[in-house]
N, C-alpha and C positions, 0 to 999 in steps of 0.2 A: 503637256497632257492637252488631245484634243478635246473638247467639248463634246457629251454625248449626251444619251439619255438613260443613263444612270443617276434614277432617285435620290432626292436626300434623305429619304426611310421610306419604306414600305406601303407601296400604297394600296394593302391588301388591308391594310388601319381605318382606312378613308371607306371602305367598302362594304365593311363589314360592322359599320358604327350605325347604333340601334336605331332608325329612323321614327321609330314611335315615340322617341322621350323627346326632339324636338316641340322645340316651347310656337318658335313661329309657324305662322302660316302663311302658307304658298299659294297663289294664285295667278297662272296656273302652277299646279304642283311640277316643284322640282324636286332633284335630292343629290347626293354625292355619284350614284351611276347616274341619272341623266339631268343634269344641268342645263337641259335646252339644246336644243338643233342645232347641231355644228361645235356645241362647247367638251370642252374636257373637262372635271375638273380631276386633280392630281399633287405627288407631290413635287417640289421645282425640282429638275433636271439641269445639270451641267451645262447645255444644248441652248437651257433659256437664257443663258449670257445674250446669244444672237437671236432670242425671239422676242426681245421687247422688256424683257422685267427692271431693265433700271429704268426705259421711257416711263414704264407704269408707275414704277415706286416714285417718279418726277413728279405724280400731279398731285403727291401727298407731299414729296419735302426734298431738300437734296439729295439728290440720290447719284451725282454724278462722279467723276473721278475715280472710280476703281478700274485695276487693266482688267486686262484677262488674266494675269499670273495671280493678282491679288485677289478676287473673282475665283478663282481656282480654289485657291490657299485655306479660303474662307469658307466656303464649299467643303471640301472636306473635314476641316474643324469639327463645323457643323454636325456634317454625318456621322463622323466618328463620336463624338461622345453620345451623340440619340437624345439630345434633348431640345433639338431644335424640329419646328417642324413647318417646313416654308410650304405652301399648297398654292397654285396658282391656278386660274379661269383659264387655259387655251381656245383662240379661238383656231377651233382644226382648220376650216376651211385655209383659214390667212397664214396660220402656221406663227400665229404670233401670242402672247401670252396680256390676257385682255382684264386681269385681274389679280389681288396678291390680297395675301395674309399669314400673321405669321403667330404661331404658339411656343412658347419657350416654357421647359417645363423647371424649374427652382428646387431644388432639393435645401429640405432646410432639418437644422436639427430642432427646432420648437412641435410639437406635436407628435411626437413618438417620430420623429426625422423623415413629416410627410412630404410631401411635394407642392407645389405652386403651380398653377398655370396662370401664365402671364399673355394676350395676345394684344397683337400691337403691329404696325404698317400696315394694315386693313383700306385697301383702294384699289376702285373700282375705275379702268379706264373713261374716261368722257363718254365716249361715243358708244357704249356699250353699259350706262347710267338706264336706270328702271329697268335691268330684265333682271333684280332679285338676286345680281351674284353677293353682292355688298349680304345682303340673310343670307344664305347661301354658304358666304365663308365662314359668319360667324356664328351660326348653328354647326355646322362642323367641325369648329375647332371647339367648340365650348363643349360638344358632345365626346371632342375627343381627350379632352384634359381630362372631364367626366370619367371613362374610359380606363384612360392613361394614372387611374387614381391619387386626382390631386384635390386637397381636401380643398380649393376656392381656387377659383379662374376670378383673373382680375385684368383689366382695362382701364386709360385712362382718356378720357374722352372731354371737350366743348362742352358747357355747361347745354349750347342748344339742339348737341344730341346726344342728351342724357334721353330721352323716350323714344329712341331708335333703339337703345341698348338696354333700353325693360323689356321690348320683347321675346328678350334671349334671357330671360331671369337675374338683370344683372342689376344692385339697384348701388343709389349716393352712396358714398359710404359718410363716415363721420373723420378720416383722416385728410388730409391735408396734400394735394402733391407738389413735393417744392425738388429742384435741383439746380446742380450745379453744372455749369458747361465750362470746358476747357479749352472750345477750337473747333474745328472741321474735324479735327484728327488728332489722336494722340502719336 
């Protein structure tokens, strides 16, 4: 399958967000519809494999090693489930992804079979930091989680980043984050 501009999810979900519910301030003002000159906020597309998607992710964590076939397979899995909302900011002049973040909707049996949103993999490329793109991604995904009916949205962060995430209504939890790593790939 050749990479194309098929989006991971319906782009109207981002454009139809009620931006008046946003809790972060932007100066100058930006929004999902107007992310800044020469920028576009949109769902991840198959063609983003060739637009630097993994190069941006690698500024956050180990992100190499996925073949084009593995990327396509994972993309199709995420698209079919309808529970993955990977958004990117593209520099349209360069045709390059410069920022990304992911919202995963987790379905639960608790709280009357409610859904929980989880934000992960938030990263803005080094050359685009200071342009409010991290704030834009967090605001958009928090509002999207709310719109999708999630009873809560969580994320993991380092203690020094807590003040940043508090701007979006997140607060430290009494829960302890723990992990059990099994290696780079299963």
